[in-house]
C-alpha positions as CSV (number, residue, x, y, z in Angstrom):
1,M,81.8,-39.2,20.1
2,E,85.2,-37.1,20.9
3,K,85.8,-33.8,19.7
4,N,88.4,-35.5,17.2
5,T,86.6,-38.6,16.2
6,P,86.0,-38.9,11.9
7,L,82.1,-38.8,11.7
8,P,80.8,-42.0,9.7
9,R,80.9,-41.8,6.1
10,R,77.6,-40.7,5.0
11,K,75.7,-42.8,2.1
12,V,73.3,-41.1,1.1
13,P,73.5,-38.9,-1.5
14,V,73.1,-35.0,-1.0
15,A,72.8,-32.0,-3.4
16,L,73.1,-28.0,-1.9
17,T,70.9,-25.7,-3.7
18,I,71.6,-21.5,-4.1
19,A,68.9,-20.0,-4.7
20,G,66.5,-17.7,-3.9
21,S,63.1,-18.0,-1.6
22,D,59.7,-18.2,-3.1
23,S,57.3,-17.5,-0.4
24,G,54.2,-18.7,-2.5
25,G,56.2,-22.5,-2.5
26,G,55.8,-23.5,-6.4
27,A,59.7,-22.0,-7.2
28,G,63.2,-21.3,-5.8
29,I,64.3,-23.2,-2.9
30,Q,61.2,-24.7,-2.1
31,A,60.6,-26.5,-5.4
32,D,64.3,-27.7,-5.3
33,L,64.1,-29.1,-2.1
34,R,61.0,-30.7,-3.0
35,T,62.6,-31.9,-6.0
36,F,65.4,-33.7,-4.1
37,S,63.2,-35.4,-2.2
38,A,61.6,-36.5,-5.1
39,F,64.4,-38.4,-6.0
40,Q,65.7,-39.9,-2.3
41,V,68.5,-36.5,-2.2
42,H,69.0,-35.1,0.9
43,G,68.9,-31.5,-0.2
44,L,71.3,-28.7,1.0
45,S,70.5,-24.8,0.5
46,A,71.9,-21.4,0.9
47,I,69.1,-18.6,0.0
48,T,70.4,-15.9,-1.9
49,S,67.1,-13.4,-2.1
50,V,64.1,-13.8,-0.1
51,T,60.9,-12.7,-2.3
52,A,56.9,-11.8,-1.6
53,Q,55.9,-14.1,-4.3
54,D,52.6,-15.7,-4.8
55,T,51.3,-18.0,-8.2
56,S,51.0,-14.6,-9.8
57,T,53.6,-12.0,-9.2
58,V,56.5,-11.2,-6.8
59,H,55.6,-8.2,-5.0
60,D,58.6,-7.7,-3.4
61,S,62.1,-8.6,-3.0
62,E,65.5,-8.3,-0.5
63,D,69.0,-10.2,-1.2
64,V,70.8,-11.5,1.2
65,S,74.2,-10.0,1.8
66,P,76.8,-11.8,-0.1
67,S,79.2,-12.4,3.4
68,L,75.6,-14.4,4.8
69,V,75.4,-16.4,1.4
70,G,78.8,-17.1,1.4
71,H,78.9,-18.5,5.0
72,Q,75.7,-20.8,4.2
73,I,78.0,-22.6,1.4
74,Q,80.6,-22.5,3.9
75,A,79.0,-23.8,6.7
76,V,77.4,-27.1,4.7
77,L,80.3,-27.9,2.4
78,T,82.5,-28.1,5.3
79,D,80.5,-29.9,7.7
80,I,78.5,-31.9,4.6
81,G,79.4,-31.5,1.5
82,A,77.6,-32.6,-2.0
83,D,77.3,-34.4,-4.7
84,A,76.1,-31.9,-7.4
85,V,75.3,-28.3,-6.8
86,K,72.8,-26.0,-8.4
87,T,72.8,-22.4,-8.6
88,G,69.0,-20.3,-9.5
89,M,68.5,-16.7,-8.6
90,L,71.7,-14.7,-8.3
91,S,70.4,-11.2,-8.6
92,S,73.8,-9.2,-8.1
93,S,77.2,-9.3,-9.2
94,E,78.6,-9.4,-5.4
95,I,76.5,-12.7,-4.7
96,I,78.0,-14.5,-7.5
97,I,81.4,-13.5,-7.0
98,T,80.8,-14.5,-3.6
99,I,79.4,-18.4,-4.9
100,V,82.1,-18.6,-7.3
101,Q,84.9,-18.3,-4.7
102,K,82.9,-21.2,-2.5
103,L,82.3,-23.1,-5.6
104,L,86.1,-23.0,-6.7
105,Q,87.2,-22.9,-2.6
106,F,85.6,-26.8,-2.5
107,G,86.3,-27.6,-6.1
108,V,82.7,-28.4,-6.4
109,K,82.5,-30.1,-10.2
110,R,78.9,-31.2,-11.0
111,L,77.4,-27.6,-11.1
112,V,74.2,-27.0,-12.7
113,V,73.8,-23.5,-13.4
114,D,69.7,-22.2,-14.3
115,P,70.2,-18.5,-15.2
116,V,67.3,-17.3,-13.5
117,M,66.4,-13.7,-15.1
118,A,62.2,-13.6,-14.7
119,S,59.5,-15.1,-12.4
120,T,56.8,-17.0,-14.5
121,G,54.6,-13.9,-14.5
122,G,57.3,-12.0,-16.0
123,D,59.0,-10.3,-12.8
124,S,62.6,-9.4,-13.1
125,L,64.9,-11.3,-10.6
126,I,68.1,-10.4,-11.8
127,K,70.3,-6.8,-12.0
128,S,71.2,-5.8,-15.4
129,T,74.8,-5.4,-14.5
130,A,75.1,-8.7,-12.9
131,V,74.0,-10.4,-16.1
132,E,77.8,-10.2,-17.5
133,T,79.5,-11.5,-14.2
134,L,77.2,-14.2,-13.9
135,K,78.1,-15.4,-18.2
136,H,81.8,-14.7,-17.5
137,E,82.6,-16.0,-14.0
138,L,79.8,-18.5,-13.1
139,F,79.3,-20.3,-17.0
140,P,82.6,-21.5,-17.1
141,L,82.5,-23.4,-13.9
142,A,79.2,-25.5,-15.3
143,L,78.8,-28.7,-15.8
144,V,75.3,-27.5,-17.7
145,I,73.6,-24.3,-18.0
146,T,69.5,-24.7,-18.2
147,P,68.5,-21.3,-19.9
148,N,64.9,-21.0,-21.2
149,L,64.1,-19.5,-25.0
150,H,63.5,-16.0,-23.3
151,E,66.7,-16.0,-21.1
152,A,69.0,-17.3,-24.1
153,E,67.8,-14.2,-25.7
154,I,68.8,-12.0,-23.1
155,L,72.3,-14.0,-22.7
156,V,73.3,-13.7,-26.7
157,G,71.5,-9.8,-27.3
158,R,68.9,-10.5,-29.9
159,K,65.8,-12.5,-30.5
160,L,66.0,-16.2,-31.4
161,T,63.3,-17.2,-34.3
162,D,63.8,-20.3,-35.4
163,E,65.8,-23.7,-34.9
164,A,68.9,-22.3,-36.7
165,D,69.4,-19.1,-34.4
166,I,69.1,-21.6,-31.6
167,E,71.4,-23.8,-32.6
168,R,73.8,-21.0,-33.0
169,A,72.7,-19.5,-29.5
170,A,73.4,-22.9,-27.8
171,A,76.6,-23.0,-29.6
172,E,78.0,-19.2,-28.8
173,L,76.6,-20.0,-25.3
174,H,78.7,-23.3,-25.0
175,G,81.8,-21.1,-25.9
176,L,81.3,-18.8,-22.6
177,G,83.1,-21.7,-20.7
178,S,80.4,-24.0,-19.5
179,S,81.1,-28.0,-20.5
180,S,77.3,-27.8,-21.8
181,V,74.1,-26.1,-22.5
182,I,70.6,-27.0,-22.5
183,I,67.9,-24.6,-24.1
184,K,64.6,-25.3,-22.8
185,G,61.7,-25.1,-24.9
186,G,63.3,-23.7,-27.8
187,H,61.3,-26.2,-30.7
188,V,59.2,-23.1,-32.5
189,Q,58.1,-25.8,-35.3
190,D,56.0,-28.3,-33.6
191,P,53.6,-26.4,-30.7
192,G,52.6,-30.2,-29.4
193,K,56.1,-31.2,-28.1
194,S,57.9,-29.2,-25.5
195,S,61.7,-29.7,-26.6
196,D,65.1,-28.8,-25.5
197,L,68.4,-28.3,-27.1
198,F,71.3,-30.1,-26.1
199,F,74.6,-28.8,-26.9
200,D,78.2,-30.0,-25.5
201,G,80.6,-28.7,-28.2
202,D,80.3,-32.0,-29.9
203,Q,76.4,-33.2,-30.6
204,M,73.7,-31.2,-30.9
205,R,70.8,-33.3,-28.9
206,R,67.0,-32.6,-28.8
207,F,65.1,-34.0,-25.7
208,E,61.3,-34.3,-26.7
209,S,58.4,-34.6,-24.4
210,P,54.8,-34.0,-24.9
211,R,53.4,-30.3,-24.1
212,L,51.0,-30.5,-21.4
213,A,48.4,-27.8,-21.5
214,S,47.9,-26.5,-18.1
215,P,48.6,-23.1,-16.6
216,N,50.2,-24.9,-13.1
217,T,53.8,-24.5,-14.7
218,H,55.2,-21.8,-11.6
219,G,58.5,-23.4,-10.9
220,S,58.9,-25.9,-14.3
221,G,62.4,-24.4,-14.9
222,C,63.7,-24.3,-11.3
223,T,62.8,-28.4,-10.8
224,F,64.3,-29.0,-14.5
225,G,67.7,-28.0,-13.3
226,A,66.9,-29.2,-9.4
227,A,66.1,-33.1,-11.1
228,I,69.4,-32.8,-13.4
229,T,71.5,-31.8,-9.9
230,A,69.7,-34.6,-8.1
231,C,70.4,-37.4,-11.0
232,L,73.8,-36.1,-10.9
233,A,74.0,-36.7,-6.7
234,R,73.1,-40.2,-7.5
235,G,75.7,-41.0,-9.9
236,F,73.8,-40.6,-13.6
237,N,75.6,-38.9,-16.3
238,L,74.8,-35.9,-17.9
239,E,72.9,-37.2,-20.5
240,E,71.0,-39.5,-18.6
241,S,70.2,-37.0,-15.8
242,I,68.6,-34.8,-18.2
243,L,66.3,-37.7,-19.7
244,E,65.4,-38.6,-16.1
245,A,64.6,-34.7,-15.3
246,K,62.4,-34.1,-18.9
247,H,60.7,-36.8,-17.4
248,F,60.1,-36.1,-14.2
249,V,58.7,-32.1,-14.8
250,T,56.3,-33.8,-17.2
251,E,54.7,-36.0,-14.5
252,A,54.8,-33.0,-12.0
253,I,53.1,-30.9,-14.6
254,K,50.6,-34.1,-15.6
255,H,49.7,-34.6,-11.8
256,S,49.8,-30.4,-11.3
257,Y,46.8,-28.5,-8.9
258,P,45.7,-25.7,-8.9
259,L,46.8,-23.4,-6.3
260,G,45.9,-19.3,-6.2
261,H,44.8,-17.0,-8.9
262,G,47.8,-17.5,-11.3
263,N,50.2,-20.3,-12.6
264,G,49.8,-23.0,-10.0
265,P,52.7,-25.3,-8.8
266,L,54.0,-28.7,-10.1
267,N,53.1,-31.5,-7.9
268,H,57.2,-32.5,-7.3
269,L,55.8,-35.1,-4.9
270,Y,53.2,-36.9,-7.6
271,R,54.7,-40.1,-7.0
272,F,53.7,-40.0,-3.1
273,W,50.3,-38.4,-3.4
274,E,46.6,-39.6,-4.1
275,D,45.5,-38.2,-7.4
276,L,43.9,-34.9,-6.8
277,D,42.1,-34.9,-10.0
């Protein structure tokens, strides 16, 4: 093929994840790429941090330089492009600002922001100074932000103890500029349900599924955001994408497997694996 000959137009849906690497394989980039594959979406990645992590704890982490994060995004979006983009672990203001610049440069519209702040084991994954940058620089570019209840509390600066608190927090977070927000695991009245509260500025809606008694939930938040991203890349609208993602996470936990000595991972490829029970 001659140098200036245009490449054939791609037909496969493509999604980009911008997140940290989990050496245990349960969360972060690894979970996102497996989720994309499960939805038959080609996954691109830009790694922001490398963690020494297992199923119990994060032992160490080191950020990738902001310039290299930017170069990763520039390379894949220039050559391949992406139908949807997800962000995960963004530990510093400098990395966030670099990502914002690239997203604006490439005019990314289908952006899912998972404001990762701590691992399943409770280890902090973001510098305190970066939280305000996340809120005021990245959130306004998002189609949806997907904090869990604990992350929502950090973002609004107070405890959320009842349904009214959570609804007020959803409205407050939406006011930071994202098109919509979904607070994961916010149902405080029925412990038998996993209920997520969605708000798009006009309506409040709950997405519910049975709450499963399983310790193997490592990476469930990453997986939820990645599943939404994959569905958006395939052409689903946002609410359809959330419904599909909710079902996918429930089934991936239902078919999860014990691994290590802490919280095991979801089975992202349960559709293709034999039953491990």
